N, C-alpha and C positions, 0 to 999 in steps of 0.2 A: 209730393206724391209721384209714384211711378207705377205704370200699368203696362204689362207686356202686351204688345199688339199681336193679335191673331193666335194666341196660345191655343185656343180651342181648335183652330184649324190644324196646327201642328200636331196636337194630340190625336185628332181624328184621322189625319192622313198618315202620320209616321209613328204613332203610339205615344203613350205617356212617358216612356223613357226619353224620347226626344224632347218632349215638353219639360221634363225635369232638367235636362241639360240647359235649356233656356232660362229656367228659374235660377239654377245655380250660377250660370254665367252672369245673369243680371245682378244677383247678390254680390258676386265677386267684383264686378265693375263698380257697384255702389260703394262697397266697403273700401275700395282703393281710392275713391273720389272724395271721401270725407275725412274729417279730422277724427282723432281718437275720442274726443269728448262728444262728438255727434252720435246720435242714435239712429241706426238703420235697422228697420224691422219689417219683416214680411207680415202683412196684416190680413191677407186673404190669399186666394188661390194664385193670383198673378199680380197682386198689388203690394207695393212697399210704401211705407211712410218713413220720412226722415225728419228728425228735429235737429236744429243747429243752434244750441243755446249760445247766447251772447254773440250773435252774429249781426251783421249789417245787411241791408238790401244788396249792396254791392258784392259782398261775400257770397250771398245766395246766388246772385246772377253769375258770378265767376264759376261757382260750383256747377251750375246747370251747363255752362259751356264746357267745363272739364269733363262732365259726364257724356255729353254729345261727342266730344273729341275721342274719348275712350271707346265709345260705341262704334264710331266710324272706323277706328283703328282695328277693333276686334273683327268687324265685318270684312275689312280688307284682308285680314289674315285668315278668315274662314268664309270664303265666298259661297260655299255650298251649304252653309248652315247659318243664314242671316238671322240676326236678332234685331227686333225693333221694339221700342217702348215709348210710351207717351209720358211727358213730364208736365207737372203742374207745380208751381211754387207760389207761396204766399208768405209774407213777412208780417209780424205783429209783435207788439210788446204785451206780454201776458199780464202785466199789471193794468193794462187798459182794454184788452180784448181777450176773450176766453180762448183757450187752446182749441176748443171745439169749433169756434168761428174761424180761426186760422186754418184748421184742418179742412173745413167746408170750403173755404176760399181756394185752397190749394187743389182740392178735388175738382172744383168747377174749372180751374185753369187746366187741369189735366184733361178733362173732357173736351175743352176747346182745342187742345193740342191734338187729341185723338181725332176730332172732326176735321182738322187740317190734313189728315192722312187718309181721308175717305176714299179717294181714287185708288190708292195703294191697297186698301182693304178690299175694295170691290174686285180688283184684279185677283187677289188671293182667293177670295170667296168664289169667284167664277171658275178658277182653276180647280178648286176643291169640288164644286158642283159637277164639273165635267168628269171628274174622277169617280165621284160617289153617287151621282144622280139624285133621285128623290130621297135617298137615305139621309141626306143632309138635314132635312127638316123633320125627321121622324124620331 
């Protein structure tokens, strides 16, 4: 699972066109990070789900590292338009555990990753509040 961090903040502060750039950039990074047989799908506004058929835990972990590396490289090349997303991964054998359970486990891991970025989010939100005042919560 992947969820773009602070997309709402970008949309509110810079417009939906800026948010669309983050969504398209995320999709590009993900497509480049997976095998042709893997499925990369946008499942919500800023959420992506990926399935990696016939993969091992090690392959999943290497892919997560590859995504983080691609994200860092992209941000170094585009310092004025940083992108951040949270990652959650879960592995399971579909003959022993349902795909819904694997999905739920990956989603829970993604929210743990998002919680690890809390200070970063607070900084972004405080900056947005300074720019927009009480409009932020209305």
